[in-house]
PQR file with spaces between the fields and no chain letter, atoms N, CA, C, O and H, PARSE charges and radii, in Angstrom:
ATOM       1  N    MET     1     -40.174  -23.771    3.962 -0.4000 1.5000
ATOM       2  CA   MET     1     -40.332  -23.657    4.947 -0.0000 2.0000
ATOM       3  C    MET     1     -39.953  -24.913    6.336  0.5500 1.7000
ATOM       4  O    MET     1     -39.573  -24.729    7.493 -0.5500 1.4000
ATOM       5  N    ALA     2     -40.222  -25.996    5.676 -0.4000 1.5000
ATOM       6  CA   ALA     2     -40.139  -27.473    6.507 -0.0000 2.0000
ATOM       7  C    ALA     2     -39.078  -27.415    6.638  0.5500 1.7000
ATOM       8  O    ALA     2     -38.917  -27.545    7.851 -0.5500 1.4000
ATOM       9  H    ALA     2     -40.532  -26.146    4.737  0.4000 1.0000
ATOM      10  N    ASP     3     -37.782  -27.252    6.003 -0.4000 1.5000
ATOM      11  CA   ASP     3     -36.515  -27.387    6.199 -0.0000 2.0000
ATOM      12  C    ASP     3     -35.830  -26.544    7.338  0.5500 1.7000
ATOM      13  O    ASP     3     -34.870  -26.797    8.065 -0.5500 1.4000
ATOM      14  H    ASP     3     -37.914  -27.147    5.017  0.4000 1.0000
ATOM      15  N    LYS     4     -36.651  -25.462    7.237 -0.4000 1.5000
ATOM      16  CA   LYS     4     -36.062  -24.818    8.399 -0.0000 2.0000
ATOM      17  C    LYS     4     -36.412  -25.128    9.559  0.5500 1.7000
ATOM      18  O    LYS     4     -35.669  -24.922   10.519 -0.5500 1.4000
ATOM      19  H    LYS     4     -37.431  -25.256    6.646  0.4000 1.0000
ATOM      20  N    ARG     5     -37.589  -25.671    9.675 -0.4000 1.5000
ATOM      21  CA   ARG     5     -38.172  -26.015   10.690 -0.0000 2.0000
ATOM      22  C    ARG     5     -37.663  -27.072   11.188  0.5500 1.7000
ATOM      23  O    ARG     5     -38.123  -27.434   12.270 -0.5500 1.4000
ATOM      24  H    ARG     5     -38.192  -25.839    8.896  0.4000 1.0000
ATOM      25  N    GLU     6     -36.514  -27.924   10.530 -0.4000 1.5000
ATOM      26  CA   GLU     6     -36.112  -29.216   10.509 -0.0000 2.0000
ATOM      27  C    GLU     6     -34.607  -29.291   11.106  0.5500 1.7000
ATOM      28  O    GLU     6     -33.963  -30.046   11.835 -0.5500 1.4000
ATOM      29  H    GLU     6     -36.139  -27.630    9.651  0.4000 1.0000
ATOM      30  N    ASP     7     -34.397  -28.025   10.353 -0.4000 1.5000
ATOM      31  CA   ASP     7     -33.042  -27.281   11.014 -0.0000 2.0000
ATOM      32  C    ASP     7     -32.834  -26.919   12.457  0.5500 1.7000
ATOM      33  O    ASP     7     -31.755  -26.985   13.045 -0.5500 1.4000
ATOM      34  H    ASP     7     -34.920  -27.412    9.761  0.4000 1.0000
ATOM      35  N    LYS     8     -34.111  -26.484   13.025 -0.4000 1.5000
ATOM      36  CA   LYS     8     -34.217  -25.668   14.438 -0.0000 2.0000
ATOM      37  C    LYS     8     -34.201  -26.807   14.850  0.5500 1.7000
ATOM      38  O    LYS     8     -33.033  -27.145   15.042 -0.5500 1.4000
ATOM      39  H    LYS     8     -34.988  -26.430   12.547  0.4000 1.0000
ATOM      40  N    ASP     9     -35.131  -27.838   15.165 -0.4000 1.5000
ATOM      41  CA   ASP     9     -35.649  -28.686   15.761 -0.0000 2.0000
ATOM      42  C    ASP     9     -34.380  -29.851   16.000  0.5500 1.7000
ATOM      43  O    ASP     9     -34.249  -30.554   17.002 -0.5500 1.4000
ATOM      44  H    ASP     9     -36.080  -27.563   15.009  0.4000 1.0000
ATOM      45  N    LYS    10     -33.240  -29.833   14.436 -0.4000 1.5000
ATOM      46  CA   LYS    10     -31.779  -30.844   14.911 -0.0000 2.0000
ATOM      47  C    LYS    10     -31.175  -30.277   15.721  0.5500 1.7000
ATOM      48  O    LYS    10     -30.637  -30.930   16.615 -0.5500 1.4000
ATOM      49  H    LYS    10     -33.346  -29.261   13.623  0.4000 1.0000
ATOM      50  N    ASP    11     -31.057  -28.830   15.678 -0.4000 1.5000
ATOM      51  CA   ASP    11     -29.820  -28.209   16.512 -0.0000 2.0000
ATOM      52  C    ASP    11     -30.446  -28.203   17.867  0.5500 1.7000
ATOM      53  O    ASP    11     -29.835  -27.552   18.714 -0.5500 1.4000
ATOM      54  H    ASP    11     -31.494  -28.299   14.952  0.4000 1.0000
ATOM      55  N    LYS    12     -31.438  -28.743   18.201 -0.4000 1.5000
ATOM      56  CA   LYS    12     -32.252  -28.608   19.753 -0.0000 2.0000
ATOM      57  C    LYS    12     -31.817  -29.926   20.320  0.5500 1.7000
ATOM      58  O    LYS    12     -31.676  -30.123   21.526 -0.5500 1.4000
ATOM      59  H    LYS    12     -31.935  -29.272   17.513  0.4000 1.0000
ATOM      60  N    VAL    13     -31.603  -30.858   19.337 -0.4000 1.5000
ATOM      61  CA   VAL    13     -31.472  -32.247   20.307 -0.0000 2.0000
ATOM      62  C    VAL    13     -30.511  -32.512   21.143  0.5500 1.7000
ATOM      63  O    VAL    13     -29.322  -32.345   20.869 -0.5500 1.4000
ATOM      64  H    VAL    13     -31.718  -30.698   18.357  0.4000 1.0000
ATOM      65  N    GLU    14     -31.048  -33.055   22.500 -0.4000 1.5000
ATOM      66  CA   GLU    14     -30.347  -33.178   24.074 -0.0000 2.0000
ATOM      67  C    GLU    14     -30.180  -34.410   23.750  0.5500 1.7000
ATOM      68  O    GLU    14     -30.846  -34.940   24.639 -0.5500 1.4000
ATOM      69  H    GLU    14     -32.013  -33.190   22.723  0.4000 1.0000
ATOM      70  N    GLY    15     -29.766  -35.274   23.110 -0.4000 1.5000
ATOM      71  CA   GLY    15     -29.778  -36.868   23.623 -0.0000 2.0000
ATOM      72  C    GLY    15     -28.405  -36.715   24.253  0.5500 1.7000
ATOM      73  O    GLY    15     -28.188  -35.715   24.937 -0.5500 1.4000
ATOM      74  H    GLY    15     -29.225  -34.843   22.388  0.4000 1.0000
ATOM      75  N    GLU    16     -26.986  -38.096   23.983 -0.4000 1.5000
ATOM      76  CA   GLU    16     -26.361  -38.430   25.001 -0.0000 2.0000
ATOM      77  C    GLU    16     -25.503  -37.172   24.786  0.5500 1.7000
ATOM      78  O    GLU    16     -24.575  -37.164   25.596 -0.5500 1.4000
ATOM      79  H    GLU    16     -27.162  -38.908   23.427  0.4000 1.0000
ATOM      80  N    GLY    17     -25.501  -36.236   24.066 -0.4000 1.5000
ATOM      81  CA   GLY    17     -24.455  -35.001   24.384 -0.0000 2.0000
ATOM      82  C    GLY    17     -25.327  -34.155   24.532  0.5500 1.7000
ATOM      83  O    GLY    17     -26.503  -34.421   24.284 -0.5500 1.4000
ATOM      84  H    GLY    17     -26.255  -36.243   23.409  0.4000 1.0000
ATOM      85  N    SER    18     -24.806  -32.573   25.107 -0.4000 1.5000
ATOM      86  CA   SER    18     -25.760  -31.578   24.853 -0.0000 2.0000
ATOM      87  C    SER    18     -25.301  -30.180   24.314  0.5500 1.7000
ATOM      88  O    SER    18     -24.749  -29.340   25.025 -0.5500 1.4000
ATOM      89  H    SER    18     -23.851  -32.357   25.309  0.4000 1.0000
ATOM      90  N    TYR    19     -25.602  -30.008   22.916 -0.4000 1.5000
ATOM      91  CA   TYR    19     -25.256  -29.016   21.666 -0.0000 2.0000
ATOM      92  C    TYR    19     -24.857  -27.437   22.611  0.5500 1.7000
ATOM      93  O    TYR    19     -23.957  -26.640   22.348 -0.5500 1.4000
ATOM      94  H    TYR    19     -26.050  -30.690   22.339  0.4000 1.0000
ATOM      95  N    SER    20     -25.789  -27.375   23.653 -0.4000 1.5000
ATOM      96  CA   SER    20     -26.173  -26.261   23.842 -0.0000 2.0000
ATOM      97  C    SER    20     -25.078  -25.733   25.313  0.5500 1.7000
ATOM      98  O    SER    20     -24.600  -24.703   25.788 -0.5500 1.4000
ATOM      99  H    SER    20     -26.521  -28.023   23.866  0.4000 1.0000
ATOM     100  N    GLY    21     -25.112  -27.178   25.569 -0.4000 1.5000
ATOM     101  CA   GLY    21     -23.824  -27.274   27.088 -0.0000 2.0000
ATOM     102  C    GLY    21     -22.683  -27.329   26.661  0.5500 1.7000
ATOM     103  O    GLY    21     -21.691  -27.148   27.367 -0.5500 1.4000
ATOM     104  H    GLY    21     -25.500  -28.015   25.184  0.4000 1.0000
ATOM     105  N    THR    22     -22.661  -27.615   25.318 -0.4000 1.5000
ATOM     106  CA   THR    22     -21.203  -28.101   24.420 -0.0000 2.0000
ATOM     107  C    THR    22     -20.729  -26.276   24.197  0.5500 1.7000
ATOM     108  O    THR    22     -19.660  -25.856   24.638 -0.5500 1.4000
ATOM     109  H    THR    22     -23.467  -27.762   24.745  0.4000 1.0000
ATOM     110  N    LYS    23     -21.401  -25.672   23.698 -0.4000 1.5000
ATOM     111  CA   LYS    23     -21.168  -24.680   23.098 -0.0000 2.0000
ATOM     112  C    LYS    23     -21.222  -23.443   23.928  0.5500 1.7000
ATOM     113  O    LYS    23     -20.523  -22.546   23.458 -0.5500 1.4000
ATOM     114  H    LYS    23     -22.270  -26.014   23.340  0.4000 1.0000
ATOM     115  N    ASP    24     -21.868  -23.129   25.055 -0.4000 1.5000
ATOM     116  CA   ASP    24     -21.358  -22.939   26.387 -0.0000 2.0000
ATOM     117  C    ASP    24     -20.519  -23.035   27.220  0.5500 1.7000
ATOM     118  O    ASP    24     -20.408  -22.064   27.969 -0.5500 1.4000
ATOM     119  H    ASP    24     -22.437  -23.858   25.437  0.4000 1.0000
ATOM     120  N    TYR    25     -19.761  -24.003   27.400 -0.4000 1.5000
ATOM     121  CA   TYR    25     -18.726  -24.234   27.813 -0.0000 2.0000
ATOM     122  C    TYR    25     -17.610  -23.990   27.387  0.5500 1.7000
ATOM     123  O    TYR    25     -16.659  -23.640   28.086 -0.5500 1.4000
ATOM     124  H    TYR    25     -19.851  -24.792   26.792  0.4000 1.0000
ATOM     125  N    ASN    26     -17.596  -24.236   25.505 -0.4000 1.5000
ATOM     126  CA   ASN    26     -16.404  -23.721   24.718 -0.0000 2.0000
ATOM     127  C    ASN    26     -16.275  -21.988   24.742  0.5500 1.7000
ATOM     128  O    ASN    26     -15.225  -21.355   24.627 -0.5500 1.4000
ATOM     129  H    ASN    26     -18.368  -24.519   24.937  0.4000 1.0000
ATOM     130  N    GLN    27     -17.599  -21.448   24.917 -0.4000 1.5000
ATOM     131  CA   GLN    27     -17.675  -19.843   24.726 -0.0000 2.0000
ATOM     132  C    GLN    27     -16.936  -19.834   25.931  0.5500 1.7000
ATOM     133  O    GLN    27     -15.783  -19.485   25.680 -0.5500 1.4000
ATOM     134  H    GLN    27     -18.452  -21.962   25.011  0.4000 1.0000
ATOM     135  N    ARG    28     -17.091  -20.048   27.024 -0.4000 1.5000
ATOM     136  CA   ARG    28     -16.468  -19.740   28.596 -0.0000 2.0000
ATOM     137  C    ARG    28     -15.003  -19.758   28.728  0.5500 1.7000
ATOM     138  O    ARG    28     -14.131  -18.942   29.027 -0.5500 1.4000
ATOM     139  H    ARG    28     -18.028  -20.332   27.228  0.4000 1.0000
ATOM     140  N    THR    29     -15.066  -21.044   28.380 -0.4000 1.5000
ATOM     141  CA   THR    29     -13.626  -21.764   28.312 -0.0000 2.0000
ATOM     142  C    THR    29     -12.440  -20.422   27.234  0.5500 1.7000
ATOM     143  O    THR    29     -11.414  -19.823   27.554 -0.5500 1.4000
ATOM     144  H    THR    29     -15.775  -21.706   28.137  0.4000 1.0000
ATOM     145  N    LYS    30     -13.077  -20.435   26.238 -0.4000 1.5000
ATOM     146  CA   LYS    30     -12.143  -18.997   25.034 -0.0000 2.0000
ATOM     147  C    LYS    30     -12.155  -17.628   26.262  0.5500 1.7000
ATOM     148  O    LYS    30     -11.307  -16.802   26.600 -0.5500 1.4000
ATOM     149  H    LYS    30     -13.911  -20.922   25.979  0.4000 1.0000
ATOM     150  N    LYS    31     -13.295  -17.854   26.599 -0.4000 1.5000
ATOM     151  CA   LYS    31     -13.066  -15.933   27.624 -0.0000 2.0000
ATOM     152  C    LYS    31     -12.431  -16.196   28.221  0.5500 1.7000
ATOM     153  O    LYS    31     -11.373  -15.568   28.206 -0.5500 1.4000
ATOM     154  H    LYS    31     -13.984  -18.525   26.325  0.4000 1.0000
ATOM     155  N    PHE    32     -12.599  -17.339   29.208 -0.4000 1.5000
ATOM     156  CA   PHE    32     -11.608  -17.212   30.387 -0.0000 2.0000
ATOM     157  C    PHE    32      -9.837  -16.894   29.636  0.5500 1.7000
ATOM     158  O    PHE    32      -9.111  -15.917   29.821 -0.5500 1.4000
ATOM     159  H    PHE    32     -13.459  -17.850   29.220  0.4000 1.0000
ATOM     160  N    ILE    33      -9.581  -18.166   28.762 -0.4000 1.5000
ATOM     161  CA   ILE    33      -8.189  -18.347   28.498 -0.0000 2.0000
ATOM     162  C    ILE    33      -7.588  -16.677   28.027  0.5500 1.7000
ATOM     163  O    ILE    33      -6.581  -16.088   28.420 -0.5500 1.4000
ATOM     164  H    ILE    33     -10.171  -18.959   28.612  0.4000 1.0000
ATOM     165  N    ASP    34      -8.662  -16.238   27.035 -0.4000 1.5000
ATOM     166  CA   ASP    34      -8.703  -15.168   26.374 -0.0000 2.0000
ATOM     167  C    ASP    34      -8.383  -14.035   27.863  0.5500 1.7000
ATOM     168  O    ASP    34      -7.676  -13.065   27.589 -0.5500 1.4000
ATOM     169  H    ASP    34      -9.479  -16.717   26.715  0.4000 1.0000
ATOM     170  N    SER    35      -8.651  -14.094   28.688 -0.4000 1.5000
ATOM     171  CA   SER    35      -8.775  -13.330   30.000 -0.0000 2.0000
ATOM     172  C    SER    35      -6.906  -12.909   30.266  0.5500 1.7000
ATOM     173  O    SER    35      -6.261  -11.862   30.203 -0.5500 1.4000
ATOM     174  H    SER    35      -9.225  -14.882   28.911  0.4000 1.0000
ATOM     175  N    GLY    36      -6.589  -14.246   30.552 -0.4000 1.5000
ATOM     176  CA   GLY    36      -4.819  -13.969   30.804 -0.0000 2.0000
ATOM     177  C    GLY    36      -4.914  -14.677   32.497  0.5500 1.7000
ATOM     178  O    GLY    36      -4.034  -14.706   33.358 -0.5500 1.4000
ATOM     179  H    GLY    36      -7.112  -15.097   30.603  0.4000 1.0000
ATOM     180  N    LYS    37      -6.151  -15.135   32.538 -0.4000 1.5000
ATOM     181  CA   LYS    37      -5.749  -15.911   34.342 -0.0000 2.0000
ATOM     182  C    LYS    37      -6.113  -17.041   34.095  0.5500 1.7000
ATOM     183  O    LYS    37      -7.147  -17.502   34.579 -0.5500 1.4000
ATOM     184  H    LYS    37      -6.866  -15.112   31.839  0.4000 1.0000
ATOM     185  N    VAL    38      -5.349  -17.689   33.311 -0.4000 1.5000
ATOM     186  CA   VAL    38      -5.070  -19.070   33.417 -0.0000 2.0000
ATOM     187  C    VAL    38      -3.811  -19.538   34.482  0.5500 1.7000
ATOM     188  O    VAL    38      -3.851  -20.495   35.257 -0.5500 1.4000
ATOM     189  H    VAL    38      -4.510  -17.314   32.918  0.4000 1.0000
ATOM     190  N    ASP    39      -2.829  -18.701   34.312 -0.4000 1.5000
ATOM     191  CA   ASP    39      -1.439  -18.796   35.190 -0.0000 2.0000
ATOM     192  C    ASP    39      -1.520  -18.732   36.501  0.5500 1.7000
ATOM     193  O    ASP    39      -1.050  -19.536   37.306 -0.5500 1.4000
ATOM     194  H    ASP    39      -2.797  -17.924   33.684  0.4000 1.0000
ATOM     195  N    GLU    40      -2.389  -17.338   36.808 -0.4000 1.5000
ATOM     196  CA   GLU    40      -3.021  -17.228   38.454 -0.0000 2.0000
ATOM     197  C    GLU    40      -3.791  -18.429   38.956  0.5500 1.7000
ATOM     198  O    GLU    40      -3.552  -19.046   39.994 -0.5500 1.4000
ATOM     199  H    GLU    40      -2.771  -16.685   36.154  0.4000 1.0000
ATOM     200  N    ALA    41      -4.780  -18.687   38.046 -0.4000 1.5000
ATOM     201  CA   ALA    41      -5.517  -19.612   38.437 -0.0000 2.0000
ATOM     202  C    ALA    41      -4.900  -20.837   38.779  0.5500 1.7000
ATOM     203  O    ALA    41      -5.019  -21.313   39.908 -0.5500 1.4000
ATOM     204  H    ALA    41      -4.974  -18.186   37.202  0.4000 1.0000
ATOM     205  N    ALA    42      -4.070  -21.528   37.633 -0.4000 1.5000
ATOM     206  CA   ALA    42      -3.083  -22.880   38.465 -0.0000 2.0000
ATOM     207  C    ALA    42      -2.381  -22.242   39.865  0.5500 1.7000
ATOM     208  O    ALA    42      -2.629  -22.726   40.970 -0.5500 1.4000
ATOM     209  H    ALA    42      -3.973  -21.141   36.715  0.4000 1.0000
ATOM     210  N    ARG    43      -1.503  -21.130   39.681 -0.4000 1.5000
ATOM     211  CA   ARG    43      -1.132  -21.117   41.267 -0.0000 2.0000
ATOM     212  C    ARG    43      -1.764  -20.865   42.488  0.5500 1.7000
ATOM     213  O    ARG    43      -1.199  -20.647   43.560 -0.5500 1.4000
ATOM     214  H    ARG    43      -1.302  -20.736   38.784  0.4000 1.0000
ATOM     215  N    ASP    44      -3.266  -20.918   42.218 -0.4000 1.5000
ATOM     216  CA   ASP    44      -4.259  -20.342   43.277 -0.0000 2.0000
ATOM     217  C    ASP    44      -4.980  -21.961   42.909  0.5500 1.7000
ATOM     218  O    ASP    44      -6.122  -21.919   43.367 -0.5500 1.4000
ATOM     219  H    ASP    44      -3.725  -21.095   41.347  0.4000 1.0000
ATOM     220  N    ALA    45      -4.827  -22.796   42.516 -0.4000 1.5000
ATOM     221  CA   ALA    45      -5.053  -23.790   42.305 -0.0000 2.0000
ATOM     222  C    ALA    45      -4.295  -25.102   43.342  0.5500 1.7000
ATOM     223  O    ALA    45      -4.928  -26.109   43.660 -0.5500 1.4000
ATOM     224  H    ALA    45      -3.899  -22.830   42.143  0.4000 1.0000
ATOM     225  N    GLU    46      -2.821  -24.840   43.777 -0.4000 1.5000
ATOM     226  CA   GLU    46      -1.733  -25.353   43.965 -0.0000 2.0000
ATOM     227  C    GLU    46      -2.095  -25.924   45.485  0.5500 1.7000
ATOM     228  O    GLU    46      -2.975  -25.341   46.119 -0.5500 1.4000
ATOM     229  H    GLU    46      -2.307  -24.022   43.520  0.4000 1.0000
ATOM     230  N    PRO    47      -1.452  -27.002   46.033 -0.5600 1.5000
ATOM     231  CA   PRO    47      -1.943  -27.066   47.127  0.2800 2.0000
ATOM     232  C    PRO    47      -1.014  -26.227   48.077  0.5500 1.7000
ATOM     233  O    PRO    47       0.136  -25.813   47.930 -0.5500 1.4000
ATOM     234  N    ALA    48      -1.939  -26.121   49.126 -0.4000 1.5000
ATOM     235  CA   ALA    48      -0.848  -24.772   50.491 -0.0000 2.0000
ATOM     236  C    ALA    48       0.430  -25.664   50.826  0.5500 1.7000
ATOM     237  O    ALA    48       1.626  -25.376   50.867 -0.5500 1.4000
ATOM     238  H    ALA    48      -2.873  -26.458   49.246  0.4000 1.0000
ATOM     239  N    SER    49      -0.017  -26.433   50.971 -0.4000 1.5000
ATOM     240  CA   SER    49       1.227  -27.019   51.897 -0.0000 2.0000
ATOM     241  C    SER    49       1.756  -28.416   51.296  0.5500 1.7000
ATOM     242  O    SER    49       1.590  -28.605   50.091 -0.5500 1.4000
ATOM     243  H    SER    49      -0.988  -26.667   50.937  0.4000 1.0000
ATOM     244  N    GLU    50       2.445  -29.498   52.149 -0.4000 1.5000
ATOM     245  CA   GLU    50       3.022  -30.706   51.761 -0.0000 2.0000
ATOM     246  C    GLU    50       1.550  -31.677   52.012  0.5500 1.7000
ATOM     247  O    GLU    50       1.100  -32.570   51.294 -0.5500 1.4000
ATOM     248  H    GLU    50       2.580  -29.345   53.128  0.4000 1.0000
ATOM     249  N    GLN    51       1.138  -31.245   53.019 -0.4000 1.5000
ATOM     250  CA   GLN    51      -0.001  -32.458   53.584 -0.0000 2.0000
ATOM     251  C    GLN    51      -1.186  -32.406   52.623  0.5500 1.7000
ATOM     252  O    GLN    51      -1.894  -33.344   52.257 -0.5500 1.4000
ATOM     253  H    GLN    51       1.504  -30.519   53.602  0.4000 1.0000
ATOM     254  N    GLU    52      -1.257  -31.041   52.272 -0.4000 1.5000
ATOM     255  CA   GLU    52      -2.650  -30.828   51.293 -0.0000 2.0000
ATOM     256  C    GLU    52      -2.385  -31.624   49.774  0.5500 1.7000
ATOM     257  O    GLU    52      -3.293  -32.040   49.054 -0.5500 1.4000
ATOM     258  H    GLU    52      -0.682  -30.279   52.569  0.4000 1.0000
ATOM     259  N    LYS    53      -0.789  -31.734   49.453 -0.4000 1.5000
ATOM     260  CA   LYS    53      -0.457  -32.166   48.380 -0.0000 2.0000
ATOM     261  C    LYS    53      -0.655  -33.666   48.499  0.5500 1.7000
ATOM     262  O    LYS    53      -1.104  -34.402   47.620 -0.5500 1.4000
ATOM     263  H    LYS    53      -0.051  -31.396   50.038  0.4000 1.0000
ATOM     264  N    HIS    54      -0.243  -34.020   49.750 -0.4000 1.5000
ATOM     265  CA   HIS    54      -0.526  -35.383   49.649 -0.0000 2.0000
ATOM     266  C    HIS    54      -1.896  -36.355   50.024  0.5500 1.7000
ATOM     267  O    HIS    54      -2.074  -37.571   49.958 -0.5500 1.4000
ATOM     268  H    HIS    54       0.122  -33.422   50.464  0.4000 1.0000
ATOM     269  N    GLU    55      -2.758  -35.235   50.441 -0.4000 1.5000
ATOM     270  CA   GLU    55      -4.244  -35.602   50.583 -0.0000 2.0000
ATOM     271  C    GLU    55      -4.990  -35.191   48.942  0.5500 1.7000
ATOM     272  O    GLU    55      -6.030  -35.785   48.658 -0.5500 1.4000
ATOM     273  H    GLU    55      -2.614  -34.247   50.495  0.4000 1.0000
ATOM     274  N    MET    56      -4.580  -34.473   48.225 -0.4000 1.5000
ATOM     275  CA   MET    56      -4.963  -34.270   46.926 -0.0000 2.0000
ATOM     276  C    MET    56      -4.470  -35.530   45.739  0.5500 1.7000
ATOM     277  O    MET    56      -5.004  -35.958   44.716 -0.5500 1.4000
ATOM     278  H    MET    56      -3.735  -33.991   48.456  0.4000 1.0000
ATOM     279  N    GLN    57      -3.132  -35.865   46.488 -0.4000 1.5000
ATOM     280  CA   GLN    57      -2.511  -36.729   45.489 -0.0000 2.0000
ATOM     281  C    GLN    57      -3.547  -38.053   45.924  0.5500 1.7000
ATOM     282  O    GLN    57      -3.888  -38.846   45.047 -0.5500 1.4000
ATOM     283  H    GLN    57      -2.698  -35.517   47.319  0.4000 1.0000
ATOM     284  N    LYS    58      -3.997  -38.215   47.300 -0.4000 1.5000
ATOM     285  CA   LYS    58      -4.442  -39.608   47.860 -0.0000 2.0000
ATOM     286  C    LYS    58      -5.778  -39.590   47.112  0.5500 1.7000
ATOM     287  O    LYS    58      -6.073  -40.627   46.518 -0.5500 1.4000
ATOM     288  H    LYS    58      -3.719  -37.571   48.013  0.4000 1.0000
ATOM     289  N    ALA    59      -6.454  -38.768   47.070 -0.4000 1.5000
ATOM     290  CA   ALA    59      -7.756  -38.612   46.482 -0.0000 2.0000
ATOM     291  C    ALA    59      -7.601  -38.963   45.138  0.5500 1.7000
ATOM     292  O    ALA    59      -8.200  -39.992   44.827 -0.5500 1.4000
ATOM     293  H    ALA    59      -6.214  -37.925   47.553  0.4000 1.0000
ATOM     294  N    GLU    60      -6.959  -38.397   44.234 -0.4000 1.5000
ATOM     295  CA   GLU    60      -6.668  -38.819   42.700 -0.0000 2.0000
ATOM     296  C    GLU    60      -6.538  -40.497   42.631  0.5500 1.7000
ATOM     297  O    GLU    60      -6.989  -41.369   41.889 -0.5500 1.4000
ATOM     298  H    GLU    60      -6.472  -37.561   44.487  0.4000 1.0000
ATOM     299  N    ARG    61      -5.969  -40.474   43.408 -0.4000 1.5000
ATOM     300  CA   ARG    61      -5.716  -42.344   43.327 -0.0000 2.0000
ATOM     301  C    ARG    61      -6.802  -42.897   43.510  0.5500 1.7000
ATOM     302  O    ARG    61      -7.192  -43.466   42.491 -0.5500 1.4000
ATOM     303  H    ARG    61      -5.603  -39.765   44.011  0.4000 1.0000
ATOM     304  N    LEU    62      -7.410  -42.975   44.287 -0.4000 1.5000
ATOM     305  CA   LEU    62      -9.082  -43.274   45.144 -0.0000 2.0000
ATOM     306  C    LEU    62      -9.929  -43.492   43.752  0.5500 1.7000
ATOM     307  O    LEU    62     -10.509  -44.505   43.360 -0.5500 1.4000
ATOM     308  H    LEU    62      -7.093  -42.513   45.115  0.4000 1.0000
ATOM     309  N    GLY    63      -9.787  -42.017   43.052 -0.4000 1.5000
ATOM     310  CA   GLY    63     -10.984  -41.613   42.413 -0.0000 2.0000
ATOM     311  C    GLY    63     -10.471  -42.777   40.803  0.5500 1.7000
ATOM     312  O    GLY    63     -11.295  -43.514   40.263 -0.5500 1.4000
ATOM     313  H    GLY    63      -9.316  -41.194   43.370  0.4000 1.0000
ATOM     314  N    LYS    64      -8.978  -42.654   40.328 -0.4000 1.5000
ATOM     315  CA   LYS    64      -8.587  -43.569   38.918 -0.0000 2.0000
ATOM     316  C    LYS    64      -9.047  -44.861   39.745  0.5500 1.7000
ATOM     317  O    LYS    64      -9.686  -45.619   39.015 -0.5500 1.4000
ATOM     318  H    LYS    64      -8.308  -42.055   40.767  0.4000 1.0000
ATOM     319  N    GLU    65      -8.884  -45.420   41.300 -0.4000 1.5000
ATOM     320  CA   GLU    65      -9.317  -46.718   41.244 -0.0000 2.0000
ATOM     321  C    GLU    65     -10.632  -46.984   41.121  0.5500 1.7000
ATOM     322  O    GLU    65     -10.969  -47.954   40.442 -0.5500 1.4000
ATOM     323  H    GLU    65      -8.366  -44.804   41.893  0.4000 1.0000
ATOM     324  N    ARG    66     -11.499  -46.260   41.687 -0.4000 1.5000
ATOM     325  CA   ARG    66     -12.824  -46.431   41.187 -0.0000 2.0000
ATOM     326  C    ARG    66     -13.446  -46.284   39.751  0.5500 1.7000
ATOM     327  O    ARG    66     -14.384  -46.956   39.322 -0.5500 1.4000
ATOM     328  H    ARG    66     -11.225  -45.472   42.239  0.4000 1.0000
ATOM     329  N    ALA    67     -12.778  -45.311   39.088 -0.4000 1.5000
ATOM     330  CA   ALA    67     -13.452  -45.335   37.951 -0.0000 2.0000
ATOM     331  C    ALA    67     -12.739  -46.867   36.826  0.5500 1.7000
ATOM     332  O    ALA    67     -13.277  -47.002   35.727 -0.5500 1.4000
ATOM     333  H    ALA    67     -12.016  -44.765   39.436  0.4000 1.0000
ATOM     334  N    LYS    68     -11.589  -47.875   37.218 -0.4000 1.5000
ATOM     335  CA   LYS    68     -11.396  -48.370   36.552 -0.0000 2.0000
ATOM     336  C    LYS    68     -12.375  -50.116   36.640  0.5500 1.7000
ATOM     337  O    LYS    68     -12.213  -51.143   35.981 -0.5500 1.4000
ATOM     338  H    LYS    68     -11.152  -47.765   38.110  0.4000 1.0000
ATOM     339  N    LYS    69     -13.116  -49.860   37.479 -0.4000 1.5000
ATOM     340  CA   LYS    69     -13.931  -50.945   38.321 -0.0000 2.0000
ATOM     341  C    LYS    69     -15.276  -50.877   37.369  0.5500 1.7000
ATOM     342  O    LYS    69     -16.252  -51.581   37.628 -0.5500 1.4000
ATOM     343  H    LYS    69     -13.247  -49.025   38.014  0.4000 1.0000
């Protein structure tokens, strides 16, 4: 009986990583991919104009610069 309890407690460990969060993310990601809406979502995420494209590129560049520090 103690072994079963230890197994349950082991699954609940949420230290550096979140097992339940990872499992939930993986399930939702698979469901989204299986829905066939990936290409549509990618098109919807594209910048609407050249100006927006440049703003997105600038934001990405700034974010990467901060991440290096």
